[in-house]
N, C-alpha and C positions, 0 to 999 in steps of 0.2 A: 761682224766679220773677224775682229780681233779675237773674240771668244772662241770662235770655231777654229781658227788657226792655232790658238793656244791649246785647245782641247786635243786637236789632231796631233800636234807636236808632242804633247805629253803621252798620248797613246802610242805613238811611234817609238818614243824613247823606252817606254815600258816593254813593248813587244820585242824590240831589238835586243833588250837585255835579258830576256827570259831564257835564251838558249835554244829556241826552236830551230830545228834544221830538218828539212825534208828527209825522210828515211832513206830514200833511194837516190839522193842527189848525186852522190859520188860513186855510184855503182857502175862498173864497166862491164858491158855484156861480153866482151872478149875474155873476161876472167871467169865467166860462168862455166863451171866444171861439169859438163854433161858427157857421160860415158856413152850412152846410147839413147836414141829416140825411136820408139816403135810406133808405126802408123798402121791403123786398120780402118777399113771403110772403103768408100768409093775412091778409086785411084786418082781421078781428076781433082777431087777435093783434097786428098793427101798431097798431091803435087803443089796445089796452091798454098797449103799450110806450110809445107817444107820451104817453099820459096819465101813466103812472108816472114817466117820465123828466122831464117838465116842464122841458125845456131850451128857452130862447128862442133862435131862430136870428137871427143878426145879419148884415146885409149888409155885411160887412167883408172887404176883399180879403185880409187876413192870417188869416182864421179857419180853423178845422179843418173838414174835410168828413168826415162819419161815414156809413158804409154799414152798414146792419143787415139781415141776412137771417134770417128766423125760419122754423123748420120744427117741426112737431108730429107725433108718431107715437104710436099706441096699439097695443100688442101684447099678445097673450094670455100671461099669466105662469103660471097654474096652471089645471088642469082637474080636475074630479071624475071618479069612476069611469065615469060615463056619457058623458064627453067634452065636458061643458059647461064653458065658461070660468067660473071662480069668482073669479079675480083677473086684472087687466090692468095693464100698466105704461104710464103716461103720461109721455112724454119730450118736452121742449122744448129745441131747440138754437137758439142765436143766434150767427151768425157776424158778427164785428165787424171792420171795416176802417177805420182812421183815416189820412187823408192831410193834409198841411199845404197851405198856399197855393201852394207850388211843386210840388205833386203828388208829394211824397216820402212813401213809406209809413212811417208812424210806428208803427203797430200792426196786427197781424192776429191775431185770437184767436177761439176758439170757446168759448162758455159753454153749459153743459148743466145741466139740472135734471130730475129724474125723481121720480115718486111711484107707488107701488103702490096700486091702488084695488080695493076689493072689488066684485064684480059681483053684483047681486041679480036678482030676477025683475021688479022695478019699473023699467021703462025711464026714466020721467020722473025718478025719484029718482037713478038712476045718472047721467043726463045733468046733473042739478043738481050732484051731487058732482063730476063731471068738470069742470064749469064753475068751481066754487069752487076746486078744486085747480089748475086752469089759471091762474086769477087769482093765486093764491099763488105759483106757480112763476114767473110773469112778474114779479111784484113783487120777488121775490128776485133774479132775473136782472138787472132794471133797476138795482138797488142795486149789483150788481157792475159793470155798465156805467158807472155814474156814478163809481165808484171808479177804474176804469181810465182814464176820460176825465180825471179829476183828475190821475192820475199822468202821463199823456201831456202834459197842458197844463203841468204843473209842470216836466217834463223839457224841453219845448219852450221854455219861458221861460228856463231856465238856459242853453240852447245859444245863445240870441240875445244 
């Protein structure tokens, strides 16, 4: 027991002295300088993305321009012996392009999220399940978008 405590305390002392600090620990989203966000794709998905991102656009000549294109697809995953779909895959893709004030491309990326859904005989229940899962997938993808925007903004600040 004493050896374990001694070993853990030595590791803690070494790690605390190495200078490690999370890269985005002190990043404030309100300081993110976004000039314009362009949305394309289905309106209801764009509405969700805009609400979950919650990024204020600033009319600043040096701000970032973010282009987001969202697509959704639903495909049959499994069928029973009668050929009726019993599960389907819901996939949401967001293509993200970030350019700076000089129109230099800073980031191009595609983010995807998928969920396998069970299909029942109740159409309204299936649609409600699909809507809830769509919201969850969009929420997760917007968190990834925020993270990538923070990284791009941090890199762009260090270059200037």
